[in-house]
C-alpha positions in Angstrom: 0.0 0.0 0.0 2.8 2.3 -0.9 0.5 4.6 -2.9 -1.6 5.3 0.3 1.5 6.1 2.3 2.7 8.4 -0.4 -0.6 10.2 -0.5 -0.5 10.5 3.3 3.0 11.9 3.2 1.9 14.7 0.9 -1.2 15.5 2.8 0.6 15.5 6.1 3.7 17.4 4.9 1.8 20.1 2.9 -0.9 20.7 5.4 1.4 20.8 8.5 4.0 23.0 6.8 1.4 25.5 5.4 -0.5 25.9 8.6 2.6 26.2 10.8 4.1 28.7 8.5 1.0 30.8 8.1 0.3 30.9 11.9 3.9 31.9 12.5 3.8 34.6 9.8 0.5 36.1 11.2 1.6 36.1 14.9 5.1 37.5 14.0 3.3 40.3 12.0 0.9 41.2 14.9 3.7 41.2 17.6 6.0 43.2 15.5 3.5 45.9 14.4 1.7 46.4 17.6 3.6 47.4 20.7 1.3 46.2 23.4 2.6 44.4 26.5 1.1 41.2 25.3 3.1 41.2 22.1 6.3 41.8 24.0 5.3 38.9 26.3 4.8 36.6 23.3 8.2 37.5 21.9 9.9 36.9 25.2 8.0 33.6 25.7 9.2 32.4 22.3 12.9 33.1 23.2 12.5 31.6 26.6 10.9 28.4 25.3 13.6 28.0 22.7 16.2 28.1 25.5 14.5 25.8 28.0 14.2 22.2 27.2 10.7 20.8 27.3 10.7 17.3 28.5 7.8 15.1 29.5 4.9 16.9 27.7 4.1 14.0 25.3 1.6 12.1 27.6 -0.1 15.4 28.3 -0.5 16.1 24.6 -1.8 12.7 23.8 -4.3 12.9 26.7 -5.5 16.4 25.5 -5.8 15.2 21.9 -7.8 12.2 22.9 -10.1 14.4 25.1 -10.7 16.8 22.2 -11.4 13.9 19.8 -8.6 14.8 17.4 -6.2 12.0 18.2 -5.5 9.8 15.2 -7.0 12.2 12.6 -5.3 14.2 9.9 -7.2 17.4 10.6 -6.4 17.0 14.3 -2.6 16.9 13.3 -3.1 20.2 11.5 -4.6 21.9 14.5 -1.8 20.7 16.7 0.8 22.1 14.1 -0.9 25.6 14.3 1.8 27.0 16.5 4.3 29.7 16.3 7.1 28.7 18.7 10.5 28.2 17.2 13.2 30.0 15.3 11.0 30.7 12.3 9.1 33.2 14.4 12.2 35.2 14.9 12.9 35.2 11.1 9.5 36.5 10.3 9.9 39.2 13.0 13.1 40.3 11.6 11.7 40.5 8.1 8.7 42.6 9.2 10.9 44.8 11.3 12.9 45.7 8.2 9.8 46.7 6.2 9.5 50.5 6.2 6.5 52.0 7.8 5.7 54.0 4.7 3.9 51.0 3.2 1.4 50.7 6.0 0.9 54.4 6.2 0.2 54.5 2.4 -2.4 51.7 3.0 -4.1 53.6 5.8 -4.3 56.7 3.6 -6.0 54.7 0.8 -8.6 53.5 3.3 -7.4 50.0 3.8 -8.0 48.1 7.1 -5.6 45.7 9.0 -6.7 42.7 7.1 -6.3 44.3 3.7 -2.9 45.7 4.7 -1.6 42.2 5.8 -3.0 40.1 3.0 -2.6 42.5 0.0 0.5 44.5 1.2 2.6 42.8 3.8 2.1 39.2 2.8 3.2 39.6 -0.8 6.3 41.5 0.4 7.3 38.5 2.6 6.3 35.9 0.1 9.9 34.7 -0.5 10.5 34.3 3.1 7.1 32.5 3.5 7.9 30.1 0.6 11.5 29.4 2.0 10.2 28.6 5.5 7.3 26.5 4.2 9.7 24.5 2.0 12.1 23.9 4.9 9.2 22.8 7.1 7.9 20.6 4.3 11.2 18.8 4.1 11.2 18.3 7.9 7.7 17.0 7.9 8.4 14.7 5.0 11.3 13.0 6.8 9.4 12.8 10.1 8.2 9.4 11.3 8.2 9.8 15.1 5.1 12.1 15.3 3.0 10.1 12.8 4.0 6.9 14.7 2.4 8.4 17.9 -0.4 10.5 16.6 -1.3 9.0 13.2 -1.3 5.2 13.5 -4.0 4.8 10.9 -2.4 7.1 8.4 1.2 6.1 8.1 3.3 8.4 5.8 6.1 7.1 3.7 8.8 7.7 6.2 6.9 5.7 8.8 6.3 3.0 6.3 10.1 2.8 5.7 10.8 2.7 9.4 8.2 -0.2 9.8 9.7 -2.1 6.9 13.3 -1.7 8.2 12.2 -3.2 11.6 10.1 -5.9 10.1 10.6 -9.5 10.9 10.3 -10.5 7.2 13.8 -11.2 5.9 13.0 -10.3 2.4 11.9 -6.8 3.4 14.5 -6.0 6.1 17.5 -6.6 3.8 20.0 -3.9 3.1 19.1 -3.5 -0.6 15.4 -3.0 0.3 16.3 -0.5 2.9 18.4 1.5 0.5 15.7 1.3 -2.1 13.2 2.7 0.5 15.6 5.5 1.3 15.9 6.4 -2.3 12.2 6.4 -2.7 11.7 8.7 0.3 14.5 11.1 -0.8 13.3 11.4 -4.4 10.5 13.9 -3.8 12.8 16.1 -1.7 15.4 16.1 -4.4 12.7 17.2 -6.9 11.5 19.9 -4.5 15.0 21.2 -4.2 15.7 21.2 -7.9 12.4 23.1 -8.6 12.7 25.7 -5.8 16.5 25.9 -5.4 16.3 29.7 -6.2 14.1 30.3 -3.3 16.0 28.0 -0.9 19.5 29.3 -1.8 18.9 32.8 -3.1 19.0 36.0 -1.2 15.9 37.7 0.0 15.6 41.3 -1.0 12.8 43.8 -0.6 12.3 47.2 -2.1 9.7 49.6 -3.5 10.3 53.0 -1.9 11.2 55.9 -4.1 13.4 58.6 -2.9 
């Protein structure tokens, strides 16, 4: 059932990477634009949680997911990935901090509200950063097998299938040539993604638009 695992890998990787990147982008924009104490608290919390190791929260997460009825579902996995903690938040914050205030002021003069300014003005300006972070997240989720092993037992992606095959008791499957073939199969989509989007992954991000 390798076709099903490949489909689960695409859904899991694309959904989780897009939702995680979008939520991080929105929260970083809000905390950078508005100078309330809550925004500063969120920025500090992200840095502190990156420095402190969080150990022992897995049983609590599984219990919470089971209580909410989202355990073992793909859409529940998307909800759990809708977080903004991590280094990508700092990257988005740095990008938004470098955008001149003249753009938002011009939007206010034209009568645009906050949603219009974000979706039609700010988001297109950081689309290169958004795509780069989403691609990096996609690669990370594509190679991930530990989280689907715990949360998605009924929807095994390709990486989890390879892990199960490599630990199988079947001698025909657990041989070294079969493991190498599985590794090549898993890495092939990542190679294709890198070839197609290498300019976004390796290129420099530049923004402009203001006239002297």
